[in-house]
N, C-alpha and C positions, 0 to 999 in steps of 0.2 A: 483504491481499485473499482468502479461499476463489472458485475455481474452483466454478462455477453445479455444475456435476455432483457434488459436494460433500457439497452438506449442502444439505438434501429442505428447509427453515426460505431459504434464496436462493432455490432457486428458489419458491419459493409467492411473496416477497416480490415479484420478479419479472414473474410473470406477474400478480398484484394488476398492481403499477405500470402494466405493460401495458398490461389493459383502460382504462384511460384515457386511455389515445393511438390504440384499438383501438375507437372511432367517431367515425363520420364527422363529422357537425358539430361537438366537441369537434377533432380534428385539424384541419379547416376555419379556425376559432377561432386554437389556435395558432401555426397554420398563417402566419397574416396578424398575430399580435401578434410575428413574426419582426424583422419592418421597425422597432416599436417599440411607444410605450404607446397606448391607442388604449379609445376610451371607447363605449358599447355602444350606440351607436348609428352609430358611426362603426365599428365591430365588424356590427354587423346591416346597412348600406349596402355593407361588398364581402362577403359571406358571401351572405345574403340568406337566411338562418336564420331571420327574424321576433321579434318580441321575446320574445312565453311560453317559446319551446324556447333562446333564447339564453338567455336569464333563467336556468332551468335548467342548461344545458352549462357555465353559468359559473362557478355554484356548485359543481358540482361539479368544476370546475375547479380551485377557491378549494379544497375541500375536502380534495382528493388531494397539494395545494402545487407544483402546477403552474400556478398565477399569482398571485401579487401585487397587492394594490390601494388607492388613493391615492384618495382624496379631493378634490376642489377647490373650494370652494362645493356648489353640489349633482349639480356633475358627479365617474364615479366612471373610474380611471381603471382599464384592465386592462395586466398585464404579466409577460411571461416569471416565472418565480420566481429561476432560477439557470440557471448555466452545463451542468449537468447534461442542462437540458429542452431549454436550446437547443440542445446533439448532440445530443439523441434527435431535434428536431425534422430538424433538416440534413438525420441518417441517414434518415430516415425520407420525404423529399425526394425526395434523391440516390439512395434504394431505387425509388419508384413517381411521381417524376416525370416526361411528358414529354421537356417542353423542361430540363430537366437545366439552368433559370439559375441556381439556387444551388452553390457545391461545400460537398463534406459532408465532415464531423470524414470519415467513412470515405475520402472520396478522398483529404484532405489526408494520412493518415497513410500510407495505401499512395504516396503521395507520399516519402515521407522513406524514405532508405536503408537497406536492411536493419540488423540490430546483426547485426557482423560476430562471426560466436561465438567465445566465450572458451575459450584455450588454456590445455589441462589441463599446467602445470608439473609434473614430476612430483619426491618428493618424498624422502630418504632420503639411501640407498647409487644408486639408480637415477638423479641428476642428475648426473650425467659427463657423465653419455652421452647427453645432450639438446640433437637437432637440430637447430639453428635454419635 
């Protein structure tokens, strides 16, 4: 994987993806969907966004591939599309949430012990002088 600083295309792709998350109503929807699959009416009730705006934002999230849908009879259920979306929403909530109720992926990563740096073994004639 290329680091973002190494590729303008990677940086552009990242900023385009981040624009999806940088809209308050979309972020509210995504946060609510962290709790699981929901119908439009359930999302509306929880967020208070209102039907016309909610439909527009859900359509944008679908186009961006951030949410997926499932139809059952007349109901359409929305869910987060993949683990990458879940991790992103968790990290955003962790950075900006006042109550810190949800543990972020970043915090989980920080709790893991740091990797021990690799010890470089000398090659060739200097190998005999290696100190253990």
